[in-house]
Structure formats: C-alpha cells, structure tokens
C-alpha positions in Angstrom: 78.5 -31.6 -24.9 75.0 -30.7 -23.5 71.8 -31.7 -25.2 70.0 -28.6 -26.8 66.6 -28.0 -25.4 63.8 -26.3 -27.3 62.7 -23.0 -25.7 59.5 -23.4 -23.6 56.8 -20.9 -23.9 53.2 -20.9 -22.5 50.2 -18.7 -22.8 46.8 -18.3 -21.0 43.5 -17.0 -22.6 40.3 -16.5 -20.5 37.0 -16.3 -22.3 35.0 -14.0 -20.0 31.6 -15.2 -19.0 29.2 -12.7 -17.4 26.1 -13.6 -15.4 22.7 -11.8 -15.3 19.3 -12.8 -14.1 15.7 -12.0 -14.6 12.5 -12.6 -12.4 9.1 -12.7 -14.1 5.9 -12.7 -11.9 2.8 -13.7 -13.9 -0.5 -12.5 -12.3 -3.7 -14.5 -12.8 -1.7 -17.4 -13.7 -4.5 -19.9 -13.5 -6.1 -18.3 -16.6 -3.1 -19.4 -18.9 -3.9 -23.1 -18.4 -5.8 -23.2 -21.8 -5.2 -24.5 -25.2 -2.0 -26.3 -26.4 0.3 -23.9 -28.0 -0.8 -20.8 -26.4 2.2 -18.7 -25.4 2.8 -15.6 -23.3 6.1 -13.3 -23.3 7.5 -11.5 -20.5 8.4 -7.9 -20.8 11.6 -7.3 -22.7 14.8 -7.2 -20.6 18.5 -6.5 -21.1 21.6 -8.2 -19.6 23.1 -4.8 -18.6 26.3 -5.9 -20.4 26.1 -4.0 -23.7 24.6 -0.7 -22.5 21.3 -2.2 -22.6 21.5 -2.7 -26.3 20.6 -6.3 -26.1 17.1 -7.5 -25.7 15.8 -10.6 -24.2 12.4 -12.1 -23.1 11.1 -15.4 -21.5 8.2 -17.3 -23.0 5.7 -19.7 -21.3 3.4 -22.2 -22.9 1.3 -23.4 -20.1 0.3 -26.6 -21.9 3.3 -27.5 -23.8 4.4 -26.8 -27.3 3.0 -29.8 -28.9 1.1 -33.0 -28.4 4.1 -34.7 -26.9 4.5 -32.0 -24.2 0.8 -31.1 -23.7 0.9 -32.3 -20.0 3.8 -30.1 -19.3 4.5 -26.3 -18.9 7.3 -25.1 -21.3 9.6 -22.4 -20.4 12.0 -20.6 -23.0 14.5 -17.9 -23.3 14.5 -15.7 -26.5 17.3 -13.5 -27.6 15.4 -10.7 -29.5 18.6 -8.7 -30.4 22.3 -8.3 -29.4 25.1 -6.2 -30.7 27.4 -9.5 -30.5 25.1 -11.7 -32.5 25.4 -14.7 -32.5 25.8 -14.9 -28.7 26.6 -17.9 -26.8 24.6 -18.7 -23.5 23.8 -21.1 -20.9 20.6 -20.7 -18.9 18.8 -22.1 -15.8 15.2 -21.8 -14.8 13.4 -22.1 -11.4 10.0 -21.5 -9.9 10.1 -19.2 -6.8 8.0 -20.4 -4.0 5.8 -18.2 -1.8 8.7 -18.4 0.7 11.2 -17.3 -1.8 12.7 -20.7 -2.3 14.0 -21.9 -5.8 12.0 -24.9 -6.9 12.1 -27.3 -9.7 15.5 -26.0 -11.2 16.4 -27.1 -14.8 19.9 -26.3 -16.1 20.9 -26.6 -19.8 23.9 -28.7 -20.0 26.0 -26.6 -22.4 26.1 -23.2 -24.1 23.7 -22.7 -26.8 24.1 -20.3 -29.8 21.5 -17.4 -30.0 20.9 -15.4 -33.2 18.2 -12.7 -33.3 14.8 -14.0 -32.3 16.4 -17.5 -31.5 14.6 -19.4 -28.7 16.0 -22.3 -26.6 14.5 -23.8 -23.4 12.6 -26.8 -21.8 9.5 -28.0 -23.5 8.8 -30.3 -20.4 9.8 -27.9 -17.5 7.3 -29.2 -15.1 4.3 -31.6 -15.3 0.9 -29.6 -15.0 -0.5 -32.0 -12.4 2.6 -31.6 -10.2 2.3 -27.7 -10.7 -1.4 -27.7 -9.7 -0.8 -30.0 -6.7 1.8 -27.3 -5.3 -0.6 -24.4 -6.2 -0.8 -23.4 -2.4 3.1 -23.3 -2.2 3.9 -22.1 -5.8 1.1 -19.6 -6.5 -1.4 -19.3 -3.7 -2.5 -15.9 -4.8 -2.6 -16.9 -8.4 0.8 -15.3 -9.1 3.6 -17.6 -10.4 7.2 -16.1 -10.5 9.7 -17.6 -12.9 13.5 -16.9 -12.3 16.0 -17.1 -15.0 19.7 -17.0 -14.7 22.0 -16.7 -17.8 25.7 -17.2 -18.2 26.6 -15.1 -21.3 29.9 -15.2 -23.3 31.2 -11.8 -23.8 33.2 -12.2 -27.1 35.1 -9.1 -26.9 36.3 -9.6 -23.4 39.5 -12.0 -23.7 42.2 -12.0 -21.1 45.6 -13.0 -22.5 48.8 -13.3 -20.7 52.0 -15.3 -20.8 51.0 -17.3 -17.6 48.0 -18.4 -15.8 46.7 -15.9 -13.3 47.1 -16.6 -9.5 43.9 -17.9 -8.2 42.1 -15.4 -6.0 41.4 -15.8 -2.3 37.8 -16.4 -1.2 36.8 -13.5 1.1 34.4 -14.6 3.7 31.0 -13.0 3.5 30.2 -10.0 5.6 28.7 -11.3 8.9 28.2 -7.9 10.6 24.3 -8.0 10.5 24.4 -11.6 12.1 26.7 -10.4 14.8 24.7 -7.2 15.6 21.6 -9.4 15.5 23.2 -11.7 18.2 23.8 -8.6 20.5 20.2 -7.9 20.2 18.8 -11.3 20.6 20.9 -12.3 23.6 20.9 -8.9 25.2 24.7 -8.8 25.3 26.5 -5.7 26.8 23.4 -3.6 26.9 23.3 -0.1 28.3 19.6 0.9 28.1 16.1 -0.5 28.6 12.9 0.0 26.3 9.6 -0.7 27.9 6.6 -1.7 25.6 3.3 -2.5 27.2 5.0 -3.6 30.3 7.7 -5.7 28.6 11.4 -4.7 28.9 13.8 -5.0 26.0 17.6 -4.5 26.6 19.4 -2.5 23.9 22.5 -0.4 23.0 22.2 3.3 22.9 25.0 3.7 20.3 23.3 1.4 17.9 19.9 3.0 18.4 21.3 6.4 17.9 23.2 5.5 14.7 20.0 4.0 13.1 17.3 6.3 14.3 17.4 10.1 14.4 14.6 9.9 17.0 16.6 7.9 19.4 19.6 9.9 18.8 17.7 12.9 19.9 16.7 11.2 23.0 20.3 10.2 24.0 22.0 13.4 22.7 20.0 15.9 24.6 19.3 16.4 28.2 16.2 14.4 28.4 14.7 11.9 30.9 15.7 8.9 28.7 19.3 9.9 28.6 19.4 10.4 32.4 17.7 7.1 33.2 18.8 5.1 30.3 15.1 4.0 30.1 12.8 4.6 27.3 9.0 4.2 27.7 7.2 3.4 24.5 3.3 3.7 24.8 2.0 3.4 21.2 3.5 0.1 19.8 2.5 -3.4 20.3 5.5 -5.6 21.4 5.5 -7.7 18.3 5.6 -4.5 16.2 8.4 -3.2 18.3 10.3 -6.4 18.0 10.0 -6.3 14.1 11.4 -2.7 14.2 14.3 -3.6 16.3 15.2 -6.6 14.4 15.4 -4.2 11.3 17.5 -1.7 13.4 20.1 -4.3 14.4 20.3 -6.3 11.0 18.9 -4.1 8.3 16.9 -7.1 7.2 13.3 -7.0 6.2 11.2 -8.2 9.1 8.1 -10.5 8.6 5.5 -8.0 7.7 2.8 -10.5 7.3 -0.5 -8.9 8.6 1.2 -6.0 10.5 2.8 -3.9 7.7 0.5 -1.1 8.5 1.6 -1.0 12.0 5.3 -1.3 11.2 4.9 1.5 8.7 3.6 3.7 11.5 6.6 2.8 13.7 9.2 3.3 10.9 7.7 6.7 10.2 7.7 7.8 13.8 11.4 6.8 14.4 12.7 7.9 11.1 13.5 4.6 9.6 13.1 5.4 5.9 14.4 2.1 4.4 12.0 0.1 6.6 9.2 2.6 5.6 9.6 1.7 2.0 9.7 -2.0 2.8 6.3 -1.6 4.5 5.0 0.5 1.5 6.1 -2.2 -0.9 4.3 -4.9 1.3 1.2 -2.8 1.4 1.2 -2.3 -2.3 1.6 -6.0 -3.2 -1.4 -6.6 -0.8 -3.7 -3.9 -2.5 -7.1 -4.9 -3.2 -10.6 -3.4 -3.6 -11.4 -4.0 0.0 -8.3 -2.3 1.5 -7.6 0.2 -1.1 -9.3 3.1 0.8 -7.7 2.1 4.1 -4.4 1.9 2.5 -4.8 5.4 1.0 -5.6 6.8 4.3 -2.6 5.1 5.8 -0.2 6.4 3.1 -1.5 9.9 3.7 -1.2 9.9 7.4 2.5 8.6 7.3 3.6 10.6 4.2 4.3 7.6 2.3 4.4 9.1 -1.2 5.3 6.0 -3.2 2.3 4.0 -1.6 0.0 6.9 -2.0 0.6 7.1 -5.8 0.3 3.4 -6.4 -3.0 3.3 -4.4 -4.4 6.2 -6.3 -3.6 4.4 -9.5 -5.2 1.2 -8.2 -8.3 3.1 -7.2 -8.5 4.9 -10.5 -8.4 1.5 -12.2 -11.1 0.0 -10.0 -13.1 3.0 -8.8 -16.5 1.6 -9.3 -15.8 -1.3 -7.1 -13.6 0.5 -4.5 -16.4 3.1 -4.1 -18.8 0.5 -3.0 -16.7 -0.5 0.1 -17.5 0.7 3.7 -14.0 2.0 4.1 -14.6 4.3 1.1 -17.8 5.7 2.6 -15.8 6.2 5.9 -13.2 8.1 4.0 -15.7 10.3 2.5 -16.7 11.6 6.0 -13.4 11.7 7.8 -10.9 12.4 5.0 -12.6 14.3 2.3 -9.4 15.8 1.0 -8.4 12.2 -0.1 -11.7 11.7 -2.0 -10.8 15.0 -3.9 -7.4 13.6 -4.7 -8.8 10.3 -5.8 -11.3 12.0 -8.3 -8.5 14.3 -9.5 -6.4 11.4 -10.4 -9.2 9.6 -12.1 -10.0 12.9 -14.1 -6.3 13.3 -15.0 -6.1 9.6 -16.3 -9.2 10.1 -18.5 -8.1 13.5 -20.0 -4.7 12.1 -21.0 -6.0 8.9 -22.6 -5.6 9.2 -26.4 -6.7 5.6 -27.2 -9.7 3.6 -26.3 -9.1 1.1 -23.4 -8.4 -2.4 -24.4 -11.2 -4.6 -24.6 -11.7 -7.1 -21.6 -11.0 -10.7 -21.9 -14.0 -12.7 -22.1 -14.1 -15.2 -19.1 -15.9 -18.4 -19.3 
C-alpha cells in the first residue's frame, strides 16, 4: 500500500514598488550658509502615482539640524500628504555636479514609514568644508542641484498568483543613435559632401533629408546640390556645423558652451526644431543683465518664442540694470520694436499686480 502524501500547494505575492525622482536646483546657494537650524523647502511635487494627489517636498539645512551636525549640510524628504497614508518609502540623495554627475550619494538602508508631514533624511549628508572645497565642481555659478530618488510601496498593487512568474528577459538598450553616430564620425558609406569654410564633411543624403526639411528640399528637387551631391555652406563656422551634424545623426544635445547663439541660428535655418529648443534652453539658463538685450534680439531674429518670453520676463524683473547696458542702447537704435515690446511687458506686469512686491532680503 502506497504512503499517502499531503497535497502540495504554493502561492506568490508581489508587493509593487514604484520609483519616482525629483531634481531641485537652489539658486544663490551660498547665502544659505547661515545660522544653525535655518531650513529651506523645495517646491511641492508629486510622485505621479496617485493622480498627483500625493504631495512631497525636500528640505535642506545648510548648517545641520543641531549642535552635533552643525558642520554638515542636512537633507530630508517630507511627505506632506498621500491618499495611502501611511506610506512606506526608501530614498536616495545625490548632489549633481556641473558635468551632470551624481556625487556624494547616500542611500537609506530600509523602507521608512511616512505619515502626513513626516520627515526622514540625513542630518550629516555632506561636511560643509568638503562642500565648499568642491564649489567649482558642484556649484560654480552659485547654483546647487540636489537629486532625490524614491522607491514607494504602492499598497493597493499586489500581484497574486498560484506560481512565481517567469523572470523577464533583459532587452538590450537601443543603440541606434550610437550606430548612426559612427556612420558620421567615421564617414562610412557616404554619398554626399558638405563644404564649410573650405573643410569637407562626408555625409548621407537619406539621413540629412530625413532630419532636416531644408536638406530634403535640396536633394528632392532638381537643384545643383542634388546633381553634384555637394553642398556649399557659407554662413556657418566648422565647429558650429559639426555640433549641428552631431545632433542630426544622434539626436543628442551637442556641447553648446559659448556657441548656443550660433547653433540656434543654424537650427533655425535648417528646420531642426528640437535642437532649436535645446539652444533656447541653454541661452535662457545663461541669461544675465549684460546679455539680456542681445538674447532678446537673437530670439526675435530666429522666431524663438519660448526664449523671447523668458527674456522679456527677465528684463521686466531687472529693467533698471538692463537699460544701463551698451547692448540695450544699441537695441534702442537698431531694434526699436523690441524696446516697445519690453516696455509693454513691463507695463502689463505692473498693471496686473494686486499685491505689493516682496521685500528684498537684507544682505550683509
């Protein structure tokens, strides 16, 4: 007689953990290095997991939270509210360097319980002396960026089944941009030549036509460029042309340092709308009193609407300083219509203000 065996049953439950992140840039960071206990909060943000009904913020205390941590900068995550309170979350913080690198990462070892207005974080995130010694790397323009990544337990999302799911197959990352970049960098299988300031660049008509409506028109119609497979470009510097072509082949943002205005002109001429917005963003981030009028002229010439709006807002906020610059005086003579737009923006701002402006912080 065979031995009876108990029926074997098994189950599998997966608690779903969703990830979200937030990047916080603090302007004039050097002014925060003041008294112990002084805290600043980031703008409120949501995880995007509860139809934006959850609210979070970051907090920084540049000189620690107490006597023990006074030589350190403290960084914390606060859950202001959440439909699924309490929430369980694990978080990580980094400082983002001027080159976009994640620096000084700190990871909490476990999930913490967050209730409304609950705060968790690191009271000794980074020593102030170390932070200041790395100023040229971490906040050379007096702007510090903190990056926070959060793993959040979504309590209503449980996967139950009678067996463990089959592990997924890792799909390799898309390498198309790298491969097209190699075609360009190594001049492989080219079928046309572009000449810039006497320098010849070998390229591919199909890729140029697919990416730029201007190049498409050249090769589509019975033009000299189509017959000779040779394009003479007279109004671009080689380094600007190279930056534009890098974008055409890879879709990646080129290094726009010191030449965003020239690349903007190229992007506008060749109908590269995404590159044009990248240039607008770079120029917007570089806005200052000295270059505001020049940037406004540039935005107007190349129909860069987003940049023009941001520049007018900047001029409105700093009109007394901007109007003293030599470029502003040149704009008054050569571009009077922009002067009218600037003053119209200023008048509109003052007429719509219902409350007195905030008082300026006293600086010692």
